[in-house]
C-alpha positions in Angstrom: 3.0 -8.3 23.8 6.5 -7.1 24.6 7.2 -3.4 25.0 9.4 -3.4 21.9 6.6 -5.1 19.9 4.0 -2.4 20.0 2.6 -1.4 16.6 0.7 1.6 15.2 -3.0 1.3 16.2 -5.1 0.0 13.3 -7.2 3.3 13.2 -4.0 5.3 12.7 -2.2 2.9 10.3 -3.7 4.2 7.1 -3.1 7.8 8.0 0.5 7.0 8.8 1.0 5.2 5.5 -0.6 8.1 3.6 1.8 10.5 5.3 4.8 8.3 4.6 3.8 8.1 0.9 3.6 11.9 0.8 7.0 12.2 2.5 8.5 9.7 0.1 7.2 11.8 -2.8 8.7 15.0 -1.3 12.1 13.3 -0.8 12.1 12.2 -4.5 11.1 15.7 -5.5 14.1 17.1 -3.6 16.4 14.5 -5.3 15.1 15.7 -8.7 15.7 19.3 -7.6 19.3 18.6 -6.8 19.8 16.7 -10.1 18.2 19.6 -12.0 20.5 22.1 -10.1 17.6 24.0 -8.6 18.4 26.8 -6.2 19.5 26.1 -2.7 16.7 28.3 -1.4 14.0 26.1 -3.2 15.7 22.9 -1.8 15.8 24.3 1.7 12.2 25.2 1.5 11.2 21.7 0.5 13.5 20.1 3.1 11.7 22.2 5.7 8.4 20.9 4.5 9.7 17.3 4.7 10.9 18.0 8.3 7.5 19.3 9.3 5.8 16.3 7.7 8.0 13.9 9.6 7.4 15.8 12.8 3.6 15.5 12.2 3.9 11.8 11.5 6.1 11.4 14.6 3.3 13.0 16.7 0.8 10.5 15.4 3.0 7.6 16.2 3.9 8.9 19.7 0.3 9.5 20.4 -0.5 5.9 19.5 2.3 4.7 21.6 1.2 6.8 24.6 -2.3 5.5 24.4 -1.1 1.9 24.3 1.5 2.6 27.0 -1.0 4.3 29.3 -3.4 1.4 28.9 -0.9 -1.3 30.0 -2.4 -2.6 33.2 0.6 -4.9 33.8 3.1 -2.1 34.1 3.7 0.0 37.2 3.1 3.8 37.0 6.8 4.5 37.3 7.6 2.0 34.5 4.9 3.5 32.3 6.1 7.0 32.8 9.8 6.0 32.2 8.9 4.2 29.1 6.7 7.0 27.8 9.4 9.6 28.5 12.0 7.6 26.8 9.9 7.5 23.6 9.0 11.2 23.8 12.6 12.2 24.3 13.7 10.1 21.2 10.8 11.6 19.2 11.8 15.2 19.9 15.6 14.9 19.2 
């Protein structure tokens, strides 16, 4: 499998999908809040919750990637570390 073709591990896939559905619902809720002219404070609070949920999901996906990356017997240690660091850096931006 190519390095760009890695997927979320089957055991984490359902958890990731559940989290994405929850995030989708939160985003739709914020959209309604804006349409209903809710207070900026309430909207910011919900956006912070969405950001935290995305961060949590990101951690799950990065963990899956790290487990897969570290188990790649065809890659050298330096390649594995470089690849893993690239993903981690993108995840934390």
